[in-house]
N, C-alpha and C positions, 0 to 999 in steps of 0.2 A: 503493501500501500504504499501511498505517497503521503506526505507530511507536510504542512507547510508550517515554519516558527517564526511568529514575532517578536523580540524584544529591543527595549527601547531605552536599555542602559548596562551598565557594568554588572549588576549582582542577577540579574533577568539573564543575561547571553552564559553567566556561571548556571544556573539553577536549567536554562535551556538544553545547555548541554549534557548535562549529568541524567535530564530526559530523554535526550535524545541514545542515549548507551543503552537504556534503561527498556525502550521502546524495540529497539534491535533486538534485545537478548528473546523480547517474547514477538519479534515479528525479522527476520534474518535477512528479507529478504526489503527490508524497508528504505526507500529513500525520502531524503530529507532538501527542503528548503528554505533559506531564512532572511529574516533580518535583525542580526545582531553581532555578535564580532569572533573574535580568534578563537575563542574557546568552543563554540558551537562549530565553527567551519571544524577544527581538528577532530571533532565529534563527529564527523563525515557528514557537515550540508554544506549546499553548496549557497556560499552568501551571495544575497542579492545587493546588501546594502549594510554599509557599518552603522551601529547605533550611537558613534559621535557624531555621524551627520546629522542625528534627530534628537541629540540632548538638548533642547529647549526648555527652561524653568522660568516659573514668575511670570505675571502678564506681562509687562513691559517685552520683556524676549522673547515673549508669544508673539506678539502684537508687531515686535521688527521683525519677523520671520515667517507671518503670514504666508507669503507669497512661497515661501520654498515648504513649508510647510504642506500647502492645498499640492504643491506639487509633486511632493513626495507620495503624497495619497492618491493622488490620482495614477501615478508610477506605479501603488503598491495593488491598488485595484483593478491595474489594467493587467498584471502578473498574476495576479491570481486567477482571472480569467482567462489568460493563455492557457495556465499551467492544468489550473481546477482539479485542485489537490482532494484526496479522500476526507482527508480533517485540515482545519485549519484552529493551530494551536496558540494560541495569544498569553503571553507573559507577562501580567504585572503591568504596568505602563499605558494606563488606563485612558488620558486623553485621545490618544492617539487610536490605542484597540479595540476601545469601544464604537469608536466610527467606523473600521475596519468587521466588527461582529455583525452590526446591520448591514452594511455591502452585501457581505459575504452571507447571511443568511437571506437576506432578499435576492439572491442567485443561485438559491438550492446549495450553498457549499457547508456541510457538517461544519459548528464552533463549539469546541472546548475549551475554557480558560483556565487556566492552572495560574494560582496565587492571582486571586482573586481582585477586582478592584476597591478600593478603602472606600467603600460608599457610607459604609458604619462612620466615619470619620466626617464626611463634609454632607453628603444628602441621602439622607436612607432611603428617601422616597426610590431614587434611583433602582435600587433593588430590583422594581418591578421591571426596567428597560431591560438588565440585564436577564432576567429570566425570559421575554421575551424575543430575545439575540443570542443567548447563548443555551450549546444544546446538553452541553455538562460543564458544571461547576466544580474545580479541583481546589479546595480550600487548603490555606498550612495554618493558621492560628483555631487556636482551641474556641474560641468564643465566636467564630465567624457561625457555625451550624445553627445557634439560635437564633442568631440575628435574621439569618435568611431563612429560617423556619417561620420569622413575624410573617415573611410575603409569600409562605405556603411554596417555599422552593429547595426543596430537598436537593442539600447538594454532597458531594464526596470530601470529608477531612482527612486527607493525606498524612500527615503531620508538615514538620518544618524543614525544608530542605537543607536550611546551613548547619542541622545535624548531621545530614549526609556529606556534607562540608569539609566537616571539623574530624568526621571519622576517616577521613581519605586522607586529611591532608598528613603530612612527612614536614617536621622541621630542619631548616635546613644547618647540617652539620658546619659547628664554626662560623653562625649568622652574625654574633657578635663582631668580628673582624671584617665584615661585609661590607656595613656601616658605611656610606662614602661622610667624610667632612668628621669622623669619630678616628681617632689615633688610639694606639695600645693606652698611652699614659690617661685617654677618658673612659675606658671601661670600666673602672673602679668606681661609676656613680652608677645609684639604680636611674635606669630610663623610665622618662614619661614620651607616652607615645602622643602626638598631634597628629588625627585622622582627618582631615576637613573637606573629603570628601572627594571626588570624584566627576564634576563638572566644574568649567573654568568659573560661572558665577559664582559655585558655593567657594573654591579656593580663593577668589579675590574679596571674598564677601566675611569669609571666614579665618584664613589663616594668617592677616593681620594683626587682629585682637589674639590672636593663641598666641602667635608671636612675643608678642608684648610682653605677654602674663610670663616669661622663662624668663626676664632678667630678675626676678624675685625670687627666683629657687638656684641658688649657686651651687647647694651641694647634689642636684640632679642633672642628669644627661637626658635633653631633650632630643626626639627621633622625629622627622614628619614623615607620614607615607606616603609616596606620590605614585601617580599611576601614568600609565605610557600611552593612554590614550590622550594626553596632553601634551607639548610642549615643554620641553625642559626651561626652556625659558623662562618661563611663567612663573617655575617655580627661581629661578635663580636669580630675578629680580625682588622677591619676596624676602630670599633668602641673604640681600647682600649685604645687608646689614647686620645678620645672626651668623656671624664665623662657628660659633660654637656649636648650632646646633644640626644636627647630621638628618640625612634622608637614604631613606631606601625607596626601590622602585617595585612597586607592584609584589610587596611581601608583607600582608599585612596581619597574615596571621604569624610570618614567622615576629613580626615587631612585637603583636601580643603576647605570644610566648614570651618574652624577655623584660614587660614592660610592668611599670608597678603600679601605674596609672595612666590614664589616658583624656584627652579632651578630643571630642568623638561629634563632627556634625550627626546632627539627625538624619537616621533614615537606617539602612540595613546593619551597616556597621556599630551602632548602640547594641543591637541586639548579638552580632558578632562581639561585639569585648565583654559581654554580659556570657558568655559562652564559654569565653575564656578564663573566664571569672577575674577579670579586669577592673578593680572599681575605678569608674570615668563618671564626668560632667559633659550630659548633655546641649552641645550650641547650637544655635540657630538665629539668624536676624534677617528679616525680611524691611523692604518697604515700607510705609506706614499706612500707603495703599492699601498694600497687599493683606499687611498686620490685618489692617480694620476689615477690610474682607471678610479675610478668615475665618478671624474671630468671632464673628457673628453668624458665619456658615458651619463652622465647627460643631458637630452633637458630641464628641467625646471629653475626658476630660485631660485628658494630655497628647501628644507628641510622637515620643516616644515608646517604639517595641515594648522595650522592658519594663515599662510603667504599666501600655496598655494590656499588657497579659498579665501581670500580678493584681491588676484592677487596683493600685493604689502608687504611690510614689517610693518609688526605690530606688531612682536617680535624680539627680535635681536635672532639672529642664532649664538652659538660660535662653528664654527665647527673643523679646524686645529688651530683657534688664544684659544683656550680652554686651559685657565693656571688660576691659581689662581688672579693674578694681574687683567686679563678682565674679572675674574666671578666676584671680589668686584666691581669693576668699573661700570658693568654693572649693577648688584645687588642694587646700591647705587642708581641707575638712575630710579628704577621700584620701590621704597619705599615709602613711605607716605611724600610727599613735592619735591621728585622726578621730573627730567627733562620731563620723557617720562612715567610718571605714569597715568596722564588723558589720554594722547595721544592711551595709548595702550587698554585701559578699550573703549573710544570712538570706538576704532578698535573692540574690542570684539563685539561690539554691533552689529556691522557691517556686523560679520562673522555670528553670530548666524541669523539675519534675513534672508540671502544667505543659511542657511541650510535649512530651511523649517520646518515643522512641525512635533513633534512626530510620531510614527506609522512606523517606520520602517520598523522592524519586522512582525509587523500584514500584511501589504500590501505586503511583500515577501512572508510569509506563503501562502496567500491566490492565489495569482498569482503564486505560484508554483504549488499548489494542484488542481487548474483550469486551468493548463496546461496540467498536466500526466491525469486529468478524462476528457480532450479532447482528450485526443489520445488514451485511451481506447474504 
C-alpha cells in the first residue's frame, strides 16, 4: 500500500520516521511519500518538501508568508491527487494539516491523523471538524481520549512516541569532550542546557534572554542545543559576546544526559527534558497582540506538556514574564539546593507514570495497517 505523510516540524519528522519503520514491519511492500525531513527520508520516504520551508509561526510571520503557504498548499493538493495514496497520514502541525485533511476527504482519500491537533487548548469545538474530515485519530496524551469522547468521537490512544525515541537513544561516547566552545578545563563545572527551540523565530526571541541569565551563574557551564536546519551564522551572531557558552548540534538528548538543569522553550522539548529527569524552567514570549488573543482563546491553564499531563504546575512557566531577572530567580530555585528542585523531580515521576509504556509507534503502525487491510 502507499502512504503519504505530512509533518511540518522537527519533532514530527522524528515521529514520522519511527512510524514509517513500524508500518513497514506490518506491510513490507509499503511505499512512502512525505513532507518532512531527513529522518523520514532516511526511514525510506520519498521527500517532496522539507519542513524547514514550512516553519512559519505567529500571526505576523504567517501573514507575511501567506503567499508562500498558499502555494505550498496548492502544490501539496496537486501532488496528493497525482499520486492518490491509500492513506494520508497527518502528523501534528494542525494549521496546515487540517486544511489538507478536508481536501483529501473531499477527494475520496482516506485520512489518518497521528498526534492529534491540540484543539483542547485553543478551540474545543474544532473537535467536530476533525471528526468530519479524519477517518482515524491516533492520540498520544492520556487525557485526549476523554476530551474527544465529549464529541462522540472514539480515538485510538497509542501512548507517547517520545518514550520510543528515548528507548532507542544511545548516548554518544565521550560526549562532553565534543562540546564546541568548551575546553577540558571547563568540564569540571556542572552543565546547564539551553534549548531555545528549532525555529528561527524561537531562537531570535528566546536565546538572547537565556544567554543574558548565564552571567549570574559563574559556577556553571552553559551549553546551547543548536539544530542543523538553521544556519550556523544565526547562532554565531547571538553567541558572539558569550565566549564561555558552548554549543552542540542536533544533540539535545546527549546534552540532557549530562545537564544539571535546563532553560527550555515551550514545546515538545519540555516533555523530553522531563523524561530525562532534568529540572527545567519553561520559557516563552510572544508579541503583545498574539498573547492578548491567545489568552482569550486558550481553554487550558498551562502551556507545557509536563503540566498538562500532570494537571498541575510541576514546572514553572515563564510566558510574558520571561525576563533576565525572572529566569535567574527560577533557575536558582531548581539547581541543587534550590527550593523547588526536589518537588519538580517528584512531579516528573508522576508524569512518567501517567504516560504509560513505550511502543506508541509500533501500536500506531499496526493499527493503521490493520485498518487499511480491513478496508480492502
